[in-house]
C-alpha positions in Angstrom: 0.0 0.1 0.2 1.1 3.7 -0.7 2.5 4.9 2.3 1.0 8.2 2.2 -2.4 6.8 1.3 -2.1 4.6 4.1 -1.4 7.7 6.3 -4.1 10.0 5.1 -6.3 6.6 5.9 -5.1 6.1 9.6 -5.5 9.9 9.9 -9.3 9.7 8.6 -9.8 6.9 11.1 -8.5 9.0 14.1 -10.6 12.0 13.0 -13.6 9.5 12.8 -12.9 8.5 16.6 -12.7 4.7 14.9 -9.3 4.2 16.5 -7.9 5.8 19.9 -4.8 8.5 20.3 -2.2 5.3 21.3 -3.6 3.5 18.7 -2.7 6.2 15.9 0.9 6.9 17.7 1.7 3.5 17.1 1.0 3.6 13.8 2.2 6.9 13.2 5.3 5.2 14.5 5.2 2.6 12.3 5.0 4.5 9.2 7.8 6.9 9.7 11.2 5.3 9.3 14.9 6.9 8.6 16.3 5.2 6.1 14.6 6.5 3.2 16.7 7.2 -0.2 16.0 8.6 -3.1 19.5 8.5 -4.9 21.6 6.1 -6.8 24.1 5.6 -4.1 21.7 5.2 -1.2 21.7 8.7 0.3 18.8 11.5 0.1 19.2 14.0 -2.3 17.2 17.4 -1.5 18.5 21.1 -1.7 21.5 20.0 -4.4 23.2 17.7 -1.6 23.2 14.3 -0.2 22.3 13.4 3.5 22.4 10.0 5.0 18.9 9.5 5.1 15.7 11.4 4.8 15.7 11.9 8.6 19.3 13.5 8.1 17.7 15.9 5.4 14.2 16.6 7.2 16.5 17.7 10.6 18.7 20.0 8.8 15.8 21.6 7.1 13.6 22.1 10.4 16.6 23.4 12.7 17.9 26.0 9.6 14.1 26.9 9.0 13.5 26.9 12.7 16.2 29.4 13.1 15.3 31.6 10.1 11.3 31.8 11.0 12.6 32.8 14.5 14.7 35.8 13.2 11.7 36.6 10.7 9.3 36.7 13.6 11.4 39.0 15.4 11.8 41.3 12.3 8.1 41.8 11.4 7.4 42.6 15.1 10.2 45.0 15.0 8.9 46.7 11.7 5.3 46.7 13.2 6.5 48.5 16.5 8.1 51.3 14.2 5.6 51.0 11.3 3.6 54.3 10.7 1.1 53.3 8.0 -2.1 52.2 9.7 -3.3 50.0 7.1 -0.6 47.3 7.3 0.1 47.7 10.8 -2.2 44.4 11.9 -1.1 42.8 9.0 2.5 42.9 10.0 1.9 41.4 13.6 0.0 38.8 11.7 3.0 37.7 9.8 5.2 38.2 13.0 3.0 35.8 14.7 3.1 33.3 11.9 6.7 33.5 11.5 7.1 32.4 15.5 4.7 30.0 15.7 6.1 28.2 12.6 9.5 28.4 14.7 8.3 26.9 17.8 6.4 23.8 15.8 9.4 23.5 13.9 11.6 23.0 16.7 9.2 20.7 18.5 9.4 18.8 15.3 13.1 18.5 15.4 13.4 17.6 19.3 10.9 14.7 18.1 13.1 13.5 15.8 15.9 13.6 18.0 17.4 16.3 16.4 19.6 19.6 18.1 18.9 23.2 17.8 22.5 24.0 16.1 21.5 26.7 13.4 21.4 30.4 13.9 20.2 33.3 11.7 22.4 34.3 9.0 24.4 37.4 8.7 22.0 38.7 5.9 19.1 37.8 7.9 20.3 40.1 11.0 21.0 42.6 8.9 17.7 42.4 7.1 16.1 42.4 10.6 18.1 45.6 11.6 17.1 47.5 8.2 13.1 46.5 9.1 13.3 47.8 12.6 14.6 51.1 11.6 12.1 53.8 12.1 14.0 56.3 10.0 13.0 53.7 6.8 9.9 54.9 5.1 7.6 51.9 4.7 6.9 52.0 1.7 10.7 51.8 1.0 10.6 48.4 3.5 7.9 46.9 1.5 9.8 47.7 -2.3 12.9 45.8 -0.3 11.5 43.0 0.6 9.6 42.2 -2.4 12.8 42.4 -4.2 14.5 40.3 -2.0 11.8 37.3 -1.9 10.9 37.8 -5.6 7.7 35.8 -7.0 5.4 34.5 -4.4 5.0 31.2 -6.0 8.5 30.5 -6.7 9.2 31.7 -3.2 7.5 28.7 -1.7 8.7 26.0 -4.5 11.2 24.4 -2.8 9.0 23.8 0.2 6.6 22.1 -2.1 9.3 20.2 -3.5 10.8 18.9 -0.9 7.8 17.8 1.1 7.3 15.9 -2.0 10.3 13.9 -1.8 9.4 12.5 2.0 8.0 9.3 2.1 8.6 8.0 5.5 8.0 11.2 7.7 4.5 12.1 6.7 3.8 14.2 9.9 7.0 16.7 8.9 5.2 16.2 4.7 1.7 17.3 5.8 2.9 20.3 8.4 5.3 21.8 5.7 2.0 21.7 3.3 0.5 24.2 5.6 3.8 26.0 6.1 3.8 26.7 2.5 0.5 27.6 2.3 1.3 30.4 5.2 4.3 31.3 3.7 2.7 31.9 0.3 -0.2 34.0 2.1 2.2 36.2 3.9 4.2 37.2 0.5 1.1 37.6 -1.6 0.0 40.3 0.4 3.0 41.9 0.9 3.1 42.0 -2.7 -0.3 43.5 -3.0 0.3 46.5 -0.2 3.4 47.3 -1.7 2.0 47.7 -5.5 -1.3 49.6 -3.5 1.3 52.0 -1.3 3.8 52.8 -3.6 1.4 53.4 -6.6 0.8 57.1 -5.9 4.6 57.6 -5.9 5.0 55.8 -9.3 2.0 57.5 -10.7 3.4 61.2 -9.2 7.4 60.4 -10.5 8.1 62.0 -14.4 8.2 59.6 -17.1 11.8 59.6 -18.4 11.0 61.5 -21.4 9.2 64.0 -19.6 12.3 64.1 -16.5 15.0 64.7 -19.2 12.9 67.6 -21.1 12.9 69.4 -17.7 16.9 69.2 -17.0 17.2 70.6 -20.7 
């Protein structure tokens, strides 16, 4: 039987009350292995490198994302604290909460798998957090910088979906990553939308290149 199909059947039975929590946990433990490979050499290929197993790849991913999301939560909370644009203030708080709870959930999953918290926020991430917390930088400029940094929303979450699709044993993480990708897509899409809306008046007021050239003559 296909492992993912079996997982969905077990989950459906648990939600319907057909099996209890203990039986559900036992079935999940049976399904979740730690030695899947997807490469010719027996290793697990993901993100351009080969891990010893699927479990090792998942632990590495969870640790890095945990650190990144924690930093993201602090960054957006800091931006919200100095935000001067009323219409996006609450939205920034929501994104900050999303990032923070992602970090907590992935940390819990990491520890459940026997992993350790080793990764820390990178230098680039720390610099961007400082930038977003600067009260002297206009919100419109921060929005433009974020969209330029992240790029297309669907492309930004594509690696998450691709990694989730590779997972055959760790179905709990696989399903969590789908929800994670949905959250990230929602956050980035919203930022793109408000960026376009708030920066539109400035762009409309700016002279066209040919007009600016004539004015300078």
